LOKOLTI-198834 format. One line per field, with one value per residue: residue number from 1; residue in one letter; x, y, z of N, C-alpha, C, O, CB in turn. Coordinates in steps of 0.1 Angstrom, whole numbers, plus 5000, padded with zeros to 4 digits. Each point is the difference from the previous one (the first is absolute). Glycine has a CB too. Example, Ala and Ser with C-alpha at 12.3 -4.5 7.8 and 13.67 -1.06 7.14 Angstrom:
REM LOKOLTI-198834
i	c(1,2)
aa	c(A,S)
nc1	c(5132,5015)
nc2	c(4943,5023)
nc3	c(5078,4981)
cac1	c(4991,5009)
cac2	c(5012,5011)
cac3	c(5000,5000)
cc1	c(5009,4992)
cc2	c(5012,5011)
cc3	c(5000,5008)
oc1	c(5010,5005)
oc2	c(5000,5011)
oc3	c(5007,5001)
cbc1	c(4971,5007)
cbc2	c(4988,4983)
cbc3	c(5005,4977)
This chain:
REM LOKOLTI-198834
i	c(1,2,3,4,5,6,7,8,9,10,11,12,13,14,15,16,17,18,19,20,21,22,23,24,25,26,27,28,29,30,31,32,33,34,35,36,37,38,39,40,41,42,43,44,45,46,47,48,49,50,51,52,53,54,55,56,57,58,59,60,61,62,63,64,65,66,67,68,69,70,71,72,73,74,75,76,77,78,79,80,81,82,83,84,85,86,87,88,89,90,91,92,93,94,95,96,97,98,99,100,101,102,103,104,105,106,107,108,109,110,111,112,113,114,115,116,117,118,119,120,121,122,123,124,125,126,127,128,129,130,131,132,133,134,135,136,137,138,139,140,141,142,143,144,145,146,147,148,149,150,151,152,153,154,155,156,157,158,159,160,161,162,163,164,165,166,167,168,169,170,171,172,173,174,175,176)
aa	c(M,Q,Q,T,N,W,H,V,I,T,G,A,P,C,S,G,K,T,S,V,I,C,E,L,E,R,R,G,H,P,V,V,H,E,A,A,R,A,Y,I,D,K,E,L,E,K,G,K,T,M,A,Q,I,K,A,D,I,S,A,F,E,R,H,I,L,Y,Q,K,I,E,I,E,Q,S,L,S,K,D,A,T,V,F,L,D,R,A,I,P,D,S,I,G,Y,Y,L,L,E,G,L,N,A,D,D,P,I,Q,K,S,G,L,W,R,Y,K,N,I,F,F,F,E,R,I,T,F,E,K,D,S,V,R,S,E,D,D,E,I,A,A,A,L,D,S,L,L,K,K,S,Y,Q,M,L,G,Y,E,I,I,S,V,P,L,M,T,V,E,D,R,V,D,F,I,L,T,Q,I,S,H)
nc1	c(0849,5034,4990,5012,5016,4975,4995,4974,5012,4965,4988,4983,5021,5017,5011,5031,5006,5023,5008,5004,5018,5021,5002,5007,5024,5012,5003,5019,4968,5010,4981,4987,5002,4970,5007,4986,5026,5017,4978,4998,5031,5001,4977,5012,5027,4982,4990,4977,4981,4998,4987,5023,4999,4969,4997,4994,4985,5007,5030,5002,4993,5019,5026,4995,4997,5027,5016,4992,5010,5029,5004,4993,5020,5024,4992,5021,4967,5025,4998,4988,4984,4988,4980,5000,4971,4999,4989,4979,5006,4986,4974,4999,5005,4977,4979,5007,4992,4968,5026,4983,5014,5003,5028,5001,4985,5023,5023,4990,5011,5032,5000,4984,5008,5016,4976,4975,5020,4965,5019,4975,4994,5025,4980,4992,5030,4985,5029,5000,4984,4969,4983,4989,4982,5003,4982,5024,5009,4972,5002,5028,4990,4981,5019,5024,4981,4988,5029,5007,4971,5001,5029,4985,5013,4994,4996,5027,4974,5031,4982,5004,5033,5015,5001,5008,4973,4999,5028,4992,4974,5017,5021,4977,4987,5028,5007,4972)
nc2	c(5540,5000,4968,5010,4974,5016,4972,5022,4987,5006,4993,5020,5021,4973,4982,4999,5029,5002,4970,4999,5025,4986,4973,5015,5014,4973,4989,5028,5014,5029,5005,5025,5000,5002,5027,4997,4992,5024,5021,4990,5001,5030,5009,4985,5017,5027,4989,4986,4988,4978,5029,5012,4978,5005,5036,4991,4965,5018,5003,4969,4990,5020,4990,4970,5007,5013,4977,4979,5019,5002,4969,4995,5022,4982,4972,4995,4999,4979,5002,4971,5028,4980,5027,4997,5003,4999,5027,4978,5010,5027,4982,4995,5029,5013,4980,5007,5030,4995,5002,5002,4967,5026,4998,4969,4995,5015,4986,4969,5009,5002,4969,4977,4995,4977,4998,5017,4984,5005,4997,4979,5027,4990,5005,5031,5004,5030,5004,5028,4992,4991,5029,4966,4995,4972,5020,5009,4969,4993,5025,4992,4970,5013,5022,4980,4981,5023,5011,4974,4996,5028,4991,4971,4990,4969,5012,4980,4995,5008,4972,5017,4994,5008,5029,4973,4994,5029,4996,4972,5012,5021,4980,4981,5025,5006,4968,5000)
nc3	c(5711,5002,5001,5030,5000,5023,5017,5008,5030,4997,5026,5014,5009,5007,4969,5016,4982,5020,5001,4968,4998,5020,4983,4972,5014,5011,4970,4990,4995,4989,5027,4987,5035,4994,4981,5028,5015,4989,5009,5029,5006,4992,5020,5027,4996,5003,5031,4979,5023,4978,5002,4982,4978,4994,5002,4970,5001,4974,5009,5007,4971,4984,5016,4992,4969,4999,5017,4977,4976,5013,5002,4970,4987,5014,4983,4976,4989,5007,5034,5006,5016,5023,4993,5034,4976,4968,4998,5011,5031,4987,4994,5031,5008,4982,5013,5030,4995,4985,4975,4974,5000,4975,5013,5004,4971,4986,5016,4991,4969,5013,4996,4987,5034,4984,5020,5010,5025,5008,5030,5004,5016,5018,5022,4987,5014,5003,4985,5008,4971,5010,4995,4999,5025,4990,4982,4982,4995,4986,4980,4989,4992,4979,4989,4992,4983,4983,4991,4984,4987,4984,4986,4987,5031,4993,5032,5000,5025,5014,5014,5025,4992,5024,4989,4987,4985,4986,4986,4989,4987,4984,4989,4988,4984,4985,4991,4979)
cac1	c(5003,5012,5001,5011,5003,4998,4991,4994,4996,4989,4990,4995,5010,5003,4999,5014,5007,5013,5009,5004,5009,5013,5007,5004,5012,5011,5005,5007,4991,4997,4986,4996,4992,4987,5001,4992,5006,5012,4996,4994,5011,5008,4992,5000,5013,5000,4991,4985,4992,4993,4989,5005,5005,4988,4990,4994,5002,5002,5014,5009,4999,5006,5014,5005,4999,5011,5013,5001,5003,5014,5008,4999,5007,5015,5003,5001,4988,5005,5006,4991,4999,4988,4994,4991,4990,5003,4991,4986,4995,4994,4986,4993,5001,4991,4986,4998,4999,4989,5005,4999,5012,5004,5015,5008,4996,5007,5015,5002,5003,5014,5008,4993,5008,5002,4991,4994,4999,4991,5001,4989,5001,5003,4994,5003,5008,5002,5014,5000,4998,4987,4989,4988,4997,4997,4989,5005,5009,4991,4994,5012,5003,4991,5002,5013,4998,4992,5008,5008,4991,4994,5010,5002,5010,4998,5006,5006,4998,5011,4994,5007,5012,5011,5006,5009,4992,4994,5010,5002,4988,5001,5011,4996,4991,5006,5009,4993)
cac2	c(4992,4992,4987,5000,4988,5003,4992,5008,4994,5009,4995,5009,5003,4989,4987,4994,5005,5006,4989,4993,5009,5001,4987,5000,5009,4993,4989,5006,5004,5015,5003,5014,5001,5007,5015,5006,4998,5008,5014,5002,4999,5013,5011,4998,5004,5015,5004,5001,4989,4994,5009,5011,4994,4997,5010,5002,4987,5000,5003,4989,4989,5005,5000,4986,4995,5006,4995,4987,5002,5004,4988,4990,5006,4999,4986,4994,4991,4986,4995,4992,5008,4997,5013,5000,5008,5006,5011,4997,5000,5013,4999,4995,5010,5011,4996,4998,5014,5007,5009,4997,4992,5001,5002,4988,4990,5004,4998,4986,4995,5003,4987,4987,4992,4986,4992,5006,4990,5005,4993,4997,5008,4994,5008,5014,5006,5015,5006,5015,5005,4996,5008,4992,4990,4987,5003,5007,4991,4991,5007,5002,4988,4998,5011,4998,4989,5005,5010,4992,4992,5009,5003,4988,4991,4987,5001,4988,5001,4994,4996,5002,4991,5008,5010,4993,4992,5009,5004,4989,4999,5010,4997,4988,5005,5008,4992,4992)
cac3	c(5012,4998,5009,5008,5007,5014,5007,5010,5012,5005,5009,5010,5010,5009,4993,5000,4988,5004,5004,4988,4993,5007,4998,4986,5000,5007,4991,4989,4989,5001,5005,5002,5012,4999,5000,5011,5013,5000,5001,5014,5009,4999,5006,5014,5006,5001,5012,4997,5004,4989,4996,4992,4988,4991,5002,4987,4995,4986,4997,5004,4991,4988,5002,4999,4986,4991,5005,4994,4986,4999,5003,4989,4988,5002,4999,4987,4998,4998,5013,5009,5012,5008,5005,5011,4995,4987,4996,5001,5014,5003,4996,5012,5011,4996,5002,5014,5005,4993,4991,4986,4997,4985,4998,5001,4990,4988,5002,5000,4986,4996,4999,5003,5010,4997,5009,5012,5011,5009,5013,5009,5013,5012,5011,4999,5011,4998,5004,5000,4987,4995,5005,4998,5010,4994,4991,4988,4993,4992,4989,4991,4994,4988,4990,4993,4991,4989,4992,4991,4991,4990,4990,4992,5006,5006,5014,5006,5015,5008,5013,5013,5002,5006,4991,4991,4991,4991,4991,4991,4991,4990,4991,4992,4990,4989,4992,4990)
cc1	c(5012,5000,5013,5003,4999,4989,4995,4996,4989,4990,4997,5012,5001,4998,5014,5008,5014,5010,5005,5010,5014,5007,5005,5013,5012,5006,5006,4991,4998,4986,4998,4991,4988,5001,4993,5007,5013,4997,4995,5011,5008,4992,4999,5013,5001,4991,4985,4993,4993,4989,5004,5005,4988,4989,4993,5002,5002,5014,5009,5000,5006,5016,5006,4999,5012,5014,5002,5003,5014,5010,5000,5007,5015,5005,5002,4988,5004,5005,4989,5001,4987,4995,4991,4989,5004,4989,4985,4995,4993,4985,4992,5000,4991,4986,4996,4997,4988,5005,4998,5012,5004,5015,5008,4996,5008,5015,5003,5003,5014,5008,4991,5010,5000,4991,4995,4998,4992,5000,4987,5002,5004,4994,5005,5007,5002,5015,5000,4997,4986,4989,4987,4997,4996,4989,5004,5009,4992,4995,5011,5003,4992,5002,5013,4998,4992,5008,5009,4992,4994,5010,5005,5011,4995,5007,5005,4998,5011,4993,5008,5010,5010,5006,5009,4993,4992,5010,5003,4989,5001,5011,4997,4991,5007,5010,4993,5000)
cc2	c(4991,4988,5001,4986,5002,4992,5008,4991,5009,4992,5010,5004,4988,4986,4993,5005,5004,4989,4992,5008,5000,4986,4999,5008,4993,4989,5006,5004,5015,5002,5015,4999,5009,5015,5006,4999,5008,5015,5002,5000,5014,5011,4998,5004,5015,5005,5001,4987,4994,5009,5012,4995,4998,5010,5003,4987,4999,5004,4989,4989,5004,5000,4986,4995,5005,4996,4986,5001,5003,4988,4991,5005,4998,4985,4996,4991,4985,4994,4992,5007,4996,5014,4997,5010,5007,5010,4995,4999,5013,5000,4996,5011,5012,4996,4999,5014,5008,5010,4995,4993,5001,5001,4987,4989,5003,4997,4985,4994,5003,4987,4988,4992,4986,4991,5009,4989,5007,4992,4999,5008,4991,5008,5014,5005,5015,5003,5015,5006,4997,5008,4992,4991,4987,5001,5006,4990,4990,5007,5002,4987,4998,5011,4998,4989,5004,5010,4992,4992,5009,5004,4988,4991,4987,5001,4986,5002,4993,4996,5003,4989,5008,5009,4992,4992,5009,5005,4988,4998,5010,4997,4988,5005,5007,4992,4991,5006)
cc3	c(4998,5010,5008,5006,5015,5006,5012,5012,5006,5008,5011,5009,5010,4994,4999,4988,5003,5004,4988,4992,5006,4998,4986,4999,5006,4991,4987,4988,5001,5004,5001,5012,4998,5001,5011,5013,5001,5003,5014,5010,5001,5007,5015,5006,5001,5011,4997,5005,4988,4996,4992,4986,4990,5001,4987,4992,4985,4996,5004,4990,4986,5001,4999,4986,4992,5005,4994,4985,4998,5002,4988,4987,5001,4997,4986,4998,4999,5013,5007,5013,5007,5007,5012,4997,4987,4998,5002,5014,5004,4996,5013,5011,4997,5003,5015,5006,4994,4990,4985,4996,4985,4998,5002,4990,4987,5001,5001,4986,4996,4997,5002,5008,4996,5008,5011,5010,5011,5013,5007,5013,5012,5012,5000,5013,4997,5003,4997,4986,4995,5006,4998,5012,4992,4989,4987,4992,4992,4988,4990,4993,4987,4990,4992,4989,4988,4991,4990,4990,4989,4990,4992,5005,5006,5014,5004,5015,5007,5014,5012,5002,5007,4989,4989,4990,4990,4989,4990,4990,4989,4990,4991,4989,4989,4992,4990,4987)
oc1	c(5000,4997,5010,4992,5008,4990,5007,4994,5003,5001,5005,5010,4990,4994,5001,5011,5010,5012,5012,5010,5010,5012,5010,5009,5011,5012,5004,5006,4998,4990,5009,4990,4999,5006,5005,5001,5002,5006,5004,5001,5003,5006,5000,5000,5007,4999,4993,5006,5000,4997,4994,4998,5001,4989,4987,5010,5007,5006,5010,5010,5007,5006,5010,5009,5006,5009,5011,5009,5007,5010,5011,5005,5006,5012,4993,4998,4992,5003,4988,5010,4990,5008,4991,5001,5012,4991,4992,4988,4991,4993,4990,4990,4993,4992,4989,4991,4998,4993,4998,5011,5008,5006,5008,5008,5005,5007,5012,5004,5003,5007,4989,5011,4991,4993,5006,4992,5004,4997,4993,5011,4997,4994,5012,4996,5005,5006,4989,4997,4995,4999,4989,5009,5001,5000,4996,5000,5004,4999,4998,5004,5005,5000,5001,5005,5004,4997,5000,5003,4999,4996,5009,5005,4989,5012,4993,5006,5004,4996,5011,4997,4998,4997,4999,5003,4999,4996,5001,5002,4998,4998,5005,5001,4996,5004,5007,4995)
oc2	c(4993,5002,5004,4990,4994,4997,5005,4990,5012,4988,5011,4993,4993,4991,4990,4994,4997,5001,4996,4995,5000,5001,4995,4996,5001,4997,4992,5004,5006,4993,5008,4993,5008,5005,5010,5009,5006,5007,5010,5008,5005,5008,5010,5006,5005,5012,5004,4990,5006,5001,5004,5007,5003,4997,5002,4998,4992,4993,4998,4995,4991,4996,4997,4993,4992,4999,4997,4993,4995,4998,4995,4992,5000,4998,5005,4991,4991,4988,5004,5001,4998,5006,4992,5012,5002,5002,5008,5000,5001,5008,5007,5001,5006,5008,5004,5001,5011,5009,4988,5005,4992,4994,4997,4992,4991,4995,4996,4989,4997,5000,5001,4997,4995,4991,5009,4991,5010,4988,5009,5001,4988,5010,5003,4997,5003,4994,5005,5011,5007,5001,5004,4999,5000,4994,4997,5000,4997,4994,4999,5000,4996,4996,5003,5001,4997,5000,5005,4999,4995,5004,5001,4991,5000,5003,4991,5008,4989,5009,5004,4989,5012,4999,5003,4999,4996,5000,5002,4997,4997,5001,5000,4996,4999,5005,4993,4995)
oc3	c(4990,5012,4995,4997,5008,4994,5008,4998,5003,5002,5000,5001,5003,5007,4994,4998,4994,4996,5000,4995,4993,4999,4997,4993,4995,5001,4991,4990,5011,4995,5000,5000,4991,5010,5006,5008,5011,5008,5007,5010,5010,5007,5007,5012,5009,5003,5008,5002,4989,4988,4990,4990,4988,4997,5000,4994,4995,4991,4993,4996,4994,4990,4994,4995,4992,4992,4996,4995,4992,4993,4996,4993,4990,5000,4991,5009,5001,5000,5001,5007,4993,5006,4999,5003,4998,5008,5005,5003,5008,5007,5003,5007,5009,5006,5004,5009,5003,4997,4998,5001,4996,4991,4992,4996,4994,4991,4997,4999,4988,4990,5006,4996,4994,4995,5004,4999,5006,5000,5002,5004,5001,4997,4999,5011,4989,5009,4998,4999,4991,5012,5004,5009,4988,4990,4989,4988,4989,4989,4988,4988,4990,4988,4988,4989,4989,4988,4989,4988,4988,4989,4992,4993,5005,5000,5000,5006,4998,5007,5000,5000,5003,4988,4988,4988,4988,4988,4988,4988,4988,4988,4988,4988,4988,4989,4992,4990)
cbc1	c(4975,5016,4977,5003,5008,5017,5005,4998,5020,5002,5003,4967,5005,4999,4978,4979,4968,4976,4975,4968,4970,4979,4975,4967,4974,4977,4978,5013,4991,5027,4991,5012,5021,4983,4997,4978,4989,5005,4990,4978,4998,5004,4987,4984,5003,5005,5027,5000,4996,5009,4995,5009,5019,5017,5026,4995,4979,4970,4985,4985,4972,4973,4988,4983,4969,4976,4987,4975,4969,4983,4984,4974,4975,4987,4995,5028,4996,5002,5028,4994,5023,5000,5011,5017,4979,5021,5025,5015,5028,5029,5015,5016,5030,5025,5013,5024,5027,4994,5019,4974,4984,4972,4989,4994,4972,4976,4989,4982,4973,4992,5031,4976,5004,5031,5007,4996,5019,4988,5030,4984,4986,5028,4987,4985,5006,4970,5022,5020,5030,5010,5023,4997,4991,5008,4989,4999,5013,4995,4986,5005,5001,4983,4986,5008,4997,4982,5000,5015,4996,4988,4999,4987,5024,4985,4992,5011,4971,5022,4978,4982,4998,5009,5001,5013,4998,4988,5009,5011,4988,4993,5011,5002,4986,4993,5008,4990)
cbc2	c(5008,5019,4983,5034,4999,5026,4974,5027,4977,5026,4965,4997,5032,5025,5018,4987,5010,5020,5002,4993,5015,5015,4995,5001,5020,5008,4993,4982,4972,5011,4971,5014,4988,4975,4989,4987,4971,4977,4991,4981,4970,4984,4992,4975,4975,4989,5007,5024,5004,4976,4989,5004,4987,4979,5008,5028,5000,5014,5026,5011,5001,5018,5023,5003,5008,5020,5016,4998,5013,5025,5007,4999,5017,5021,4990,5011,5028,5018,5015,4977,5022,4970,5018,4981,5002,4978,5002,4988,4983,5003,4987,4976,4986,5000,4984,4979,4988,4987,5019,5015,4992,5016,5027,5013,5007,5023,5026,5010,5007,5022,5011,5004,5021,5013,4970,5027,4979,5021,5000,4976,5028,4981,4976,5006,4975,5011,4973,4988,4991,4976,5018,5001,5018,4994,5005,5023,5005,4994,5013,5018,4994,4994,5013,5007,4987,4997,5011,5000,4989,5004,5017,5021,5021,4983,5029,4988,5011,5006,4977,5022,4974,4982,5015,5000,4987,5007,5014,4992,4995,5016,5009,4988,5003,5016,5007,4998)
cbc3	c(5017,4981,4988,5009,4973,5002,4985,4984,5001,4978,4995,4998,4995,5012,4994,5013,4996,5011,5022,5005,5000,5018,5021,4999,5006,5021,5018,5017,4988,4987,5013,4976,5023,4999,4969,4980,4990,4976,4969,4983,4986,4971,4971,4985,4980,4973,5000,4977,5034,5020,5031,5031,5024,5006,5019,5006,5024,5007,5011,5028,5018,5005,5021,5029,5010,5003,5026,5022,5004,5015,5029,5018,5008,5016,5030,4991,4988,4976,5000,4981,4997,4998,4978,5014,5025,4983,4979,4976,4998,4990,4972,4987,4996,4976,4974,4992,5002,5023,5019,4994,5022,5005,5016,5028,5016,5005,5015,5022,5007,5023,5002,4982,5024,4999,4990,4987,4989,4981,4999,4985,4990,4993,5014,4973,5017,4998,4996,5019,5004,4985,4991,4966,5029,5031,5031,5024,5030,5032,5027,5027,5033,5027,5027,5032,5030,5027,5031,5030,5031,5028,5024,4988,5000,4978,5006,4974,4998,4981,4987,5009,4977,5028,5030,5031,5030,5030,5029,5030,5031,5028,5029,5031,5030,5025,5028,5027)
C-alpha cells in the first residue's frame, strides 16, 4: 500500500461534493471528478436511459470501480489532489446493491489516502444522473462511512455550510 497526498471528498448523493470539487478546481487545485457521473453523462448523451445504463448493476459497479482504479493509477502519489469519491466508495455501492464487495475491498488496499472528508447530507434533490432517492441516500451515507472506517480511516466530518465555507474548512484542515 502506497501513501498518497490525495484528499477524498465523499458522502451520500446530494451532499454538495460536486459543488465543492468545482470550487476547489476554480481556485486552482487539482481535482478528479466523479467517475460514475462522468460515465453516466456520457451514456445519456448516447441516448441511453438510466434503466439501460444500470440494467446489469454488477457490470455497472465493476466498470465504475475499475475506472476509478485507472484514474488513480494515473496520478502522482505525491501530488495534492482532491478526489470526488475514491475506490473505497465502491464498497458502499456494492453493499447497497447486494453485491459481493470482496473486489472493491481488496482494491482499496492499493493506496492510502491522506484525508477523508465526509460531507453531511443536505436536502436531497433528484437530477438526470441520480437514480437514488432520499431513503437510498441515507443508506449510502451509512455504508460509505462504514466502508472508510473498516479500512482504518479517520473521517473528517464536513458540516453544512456554504460551498465557499466548506472549501475553506477543507483547505484549513489540510494545512495543519
